[in-house]
C-alpha positions as CSV (number, residue, x, y, z in Angstrom):
1,M,-13.1,17.0,0.5
2,F,-10.0,16.0,-0.9
3,Q,-9.5,18.4,-3.7
4,G,-5.8,16.8,-5.1
5,F,-2.8,17.6,-4.2
6,A,-0.9,21.1,-6.0
7,P,2.1,22.1,-7.4
8,E,3.4,23.1,-4.5
9,T,2.9,19.6,-2.7
10,V,5.7,18.4,-5.2
11,D,7.4,21.7,-4.4
12,F,7.6,20.7,-0.9
13,L,8.3,17.5,-1.4
14,W,11.8,18.1,-3.5
15,G,12.2,20.9,-1.4
16,I,12.8,18.1,1.9
17,R,14.6,15.8,-0.1
18,M,17.2,18.3,-0.6
19,N,16.8,20.4,2.7
20,N,16.3,17.3,5.0
21,N,17.2,19.3,8.4
22,R,15.1,21.2,10.9
23,E,15.9,24.0,10.1
24,W,14.4,24.2,6.6
25,F,11.2,22.3,7.6
26,T,10.6,24.5,10.4
27,A,10.4,27.7,7.5
28,H,8.4,25.4,5.5
29,K,6.0,23.4,7.9
30,E,3.0,25.2,6.9
31,D,3.4,24.5,3.1
32,Y,3.8,20.8,4.9
33,V,0.4,21.1,6.5
34,K,-1.4,23.0,4.0
35,Y,0.1,21.3,1.0
36,L,0.9,17.5,2.0
37,Y,-0.8,16.4,5.5
38,E,-4.3,18.2,5.2
39,P,-4.7,17.0,1.7
40,M,-3.3,12.9,2.5
41,K,-5.6,13.3,5.3
42,A,-9.0,13.7,3.5
43,L,-8.0,11.6,1.1
44,G,-7.4,9.0,3.4
45,A,-11.0,9.7,5.1
46,E,-12.8,9.1,1.4
47,L,-10.8,5.8,0.7
48,F,-11.7,4.4,3.9
49,Q,-15.3,5.3,3.8
50,P,-16.0,1.8,2.3
51,F,-13.7,-0.4,4.9
52,A,-15.2,1.7,7.8
53,Q,-18.3,-0.6,8.3
54,E,-15.9,-3.6,8.2
55,P,-15.2,-4.8,11.9
56,G,-11.2,-4.3,12.3
57,N,-10.2,-1.8,9.5
58,F,-8.2,1.3,10.2
59,L,-7.0,3.7,8.4
60,K,-3.3,5.1,9.4
61,V,-2.0,8.2,7.9
62,S,1.7,8.6,8.3
63,R,3.7,11.3,9.5
64,I,7.0,13.2,7.8
65,Y,8.8,13.0,10.9
66,R,11.2,10.0,11.5
67,D,11.1,7.4,14.6
68,A,14.2,8.9,16.3
69,R,14.3,5.2,17.9
70,L,15.4,4.2,14.5
71,H,18.5,6.4,14.5
72,H,17.7,7.5,10.7
73,P,20.7,10.4,9.8
74,L,17.7,12.4,8.6
75,P,14.9,13.6,10.7
76,Y,12.2,13.8,7.9
77,K,10.9,11.4,5.6
78,E,10.5,12.1,2.0
79,G,7.0,11.7,1.0
80,L,3.9,10.6,3.2
81,W,1.7,7.3,2.8
82,L,-1.9,6.2,4.5
83,S,-2.5,2.6,4.8
84,I,-6.1,0.7,5.2
85,R,-5.5,-2.5,7.3
86,R,-6.6,-4.7,10.2
87,P,-4.4,-4.3,13.6
88,G,-1.8,-6.1,14.5
89,P,1.7,-6.8,16.6
90,W,3.7,-5.4,13.8
91,E,2.1,-3.8,10.3
92,G,4.0,-5.6,8.1
93,E,2.9,-8.8,8.9
94,N,-0.7,-7.8,7.6
95,P,-1.8,-7.2,4.5
96,C,-2.9,-3.5,3.3
97,L,-4.2,-0.9,0.6
98,Y,-2.1,2.0,0.7
99,F,-1.2,5.2,-1.0
100,E,1.8,7.2,-1.2
101,I,3.4,9.9,-2.5
102,V,6.8,10.6,-2.9
103,P,8.4,13.7,-5.2
104,E,8.7,11.6,-8.4
105,R,4.9,9.6,-8.5
106,V,2.3,8.4,-6.3
107,S,1.8,4.3,-5.9
108,Y,-1.2,2.5,-4.6
109,G,-2.6,-1.1,-4.4
110,F,-2.1,-4.1,-2.2
111,F,0.8,-4.8,-0.2
112,L,1.9,-7.2,2.3
113,W,5.7,-7.3,3.6
114,K,7.0,-9.6,5.4
115,P,4.1,-12.2,6.7
116,K,5.2,-14.5,9.4
117,P,6.4,-18.2,8.6
118,A,3.0,-19.9,10.2
119,T,1.1,-17.3,7.8
120,Q,2.9,-18.5,4.6
121,E,2.5,-21.9,5.4
122,V,-1.3,-21.3,6.0
123,Y,-1.4,-19.3,2.7
124,R,0.5,-22.3,0.9
125,Q,-1.9,-25.5,2.5
126,R,-5.3,-22.8,1.2
127,L,-3.8,-22.4,-2.0
128,L,-3.2,-26.5,-2.2
129,A,-6.6,-27.5,-1.0
130,E,-8.8,-24.5,-2.8
131,P,-6.7,-23.6,-5.9
132,R,-9.3,-22.8,-8.2
133,P,-11.2,-19.9,-6.0
134,F,-7.8,-18.2,-5.8
135,L,-6.4,-18.7,-9.6
136,E,-9.9,-17.2,-10.7
137,M,-9.4,-14.0,-8.0
138,V,-6.0,-13.4,-9.8
139,Q,-7.3,-13.9,-13.4
140,T,-10.4,-11.5,-12.5
141,L,-8.0,-8.7,-10.8
142,R,-5.8,-9.3,-14.3
143,E,-8.5,-8.8,-16.9
144,N,-10.2,-5.7,-14.6
145,T,-7.1,-4.0,-13.7
146,G,-4.3,-5.7,-16.1
147,L,-2.2,-5.6,-12.5
148,E,-0.6,-8.8,-11.9
149,L,0.0,-10.3,-7.9
150,T,3.6,-10.8,-7.4
151,A,6.1,-10.9,-4.7
152,T,10.0,-12.2,-4.1
153,P,9.7,-15.8,-4.1
154,Y,11.8,-18.1,-2.5
155,K,14.8,-20.0,-4.1
156,R,13.4,-23.2,-3.9
157,P,9.9,-24.2,-3.6
158,K,8.5,-25.4,-0.7
159,V,5.8,-27.5,-1.7
160,Q,5.4,-28.8,-5.4
161,T,1.6,-28.8,-7.4
162,D,0.6,-30.6,-10.6
163,I,-1.3,-27.2,-11.4
164,P,1.2,-25.4,-13.4
165,E,-0.4,-21.9,-13.1
166,L,-0.5,-22.3,-9.5
167,A,3.1,-22.9,-9.0
168,P,4.7,-19.0,-9.2
169,Y,1.8,-18.6,-6.3
170,L,3.1,-21.3,-4.3
171,A,6.8,-20.0,-4.3
172,F,5.5,-16.3,-2.9
173,K,7.9,-15.8,0.1
174,S,8.0,-11.7,1.1
175,E,6.6,-8.4,-0.4
176,I,3.4,-9.3,-2.4
177,A,2.0,-6.6,-4.2
178,C,-0.4,-5.5,-6.8
179,D,0.1,-2.4,-7.2
180,T,0.7,0.6,-9.9
181,Q,2.1,4.2,-10.1
182,I,1.3,7.9,-11.7
183,P,4.8,9.4,-12.3
184,M,4.6,13.0,-10.5
185,S,1.9,15.0,-13.5
186,E,-1.5,16.9,-13.6
187,A,-3.1,13.8,-13.3
188,V,-1.9,13.8,-9.0
189,F,-3.6,17.5,-8.9
190,G,-6.8,17.4,-9.3
191,P,-9.6,14.9,-7.4
192,E,-10.3,12.8,-10.1
193,L,-7.0,11.2,-8.6
194,K,-9.2,9.5,-5.8
195,D,-11.4,8.0,-8.1
196,R,-8.6,6.2,-9.6
197,V,-7.4,5.1,-6.3
198,A,-10.7,4.1,-5.2
199,E,-11.7,2.2,-7.8
200,L,-8.6,-0.1,-7.8
201,F,-9.1,-0.3,-4.3
202,R,-12.6,-2.0,-5.0
203,E,-10.8,-4.2,-7.3
204,L,-8.6,-5.2,-4.6
205,R,-11.0,-5.8,-2.0
206,P,-11.4,-9.8,-2.5
207,L,-7.5,-9.6,-2.5
208,Y,-7.5,-7.9,0.9
209,H,-9.9,-10.3,2.4
210,F,-7.8,-13.3,1.5
211,F,-4.8,-12.0,2.9
212,N,-6.5,-11.0,6.0
213,S,-8.4,-14.8,6.4
214,V,-5.0,-15.8,5.5
215,C,-2.8,-13.7,8.3
216,N,-6.1,-13.8,10.8
217,P,-7.7,-17.4,10.4
């Protein structure tokens, strides 16, 4: 059961940022497991429960070790993340609900990093064919959470529309997100953090399903 992170979690995160080497990590590996990795796994397990019965969803909890094949100069990540998503050849092409912790903050919400060009075309055609359900979904999300759906746009619009409020969404290119963050504070240290994240995931569920239907028609 997730009981929250701890001040020791933050100590470890700052420690690995300032001492990103094998010697320091080996000396503090027990802190990593106890205060970061195990709480992250517990949080992921509880957040995943409402999604476990839907075909195709799976939970992934990252590890702190960097992939040596990427030849990164530092051996360890400076935080951990978890995601709920569907399987695919490359995870950046599929939408996810995520939670991430780094020394300064926790972040969580919806994210679609780099949809394929074919996916982007399906997305634009879906919006042109059925604009109102999408706009109503985004408006409901805005009213219930205060969050906006944002993205990196194309420099030049790919298509035109006579619905002004639809135009910004038709320009979406990558890094499609609807998320929030909490600065590192006491709010991160209790079990109530799980409830805050779970509530946002619940509100984001229609958005997650919509983009899954676009990415995996």
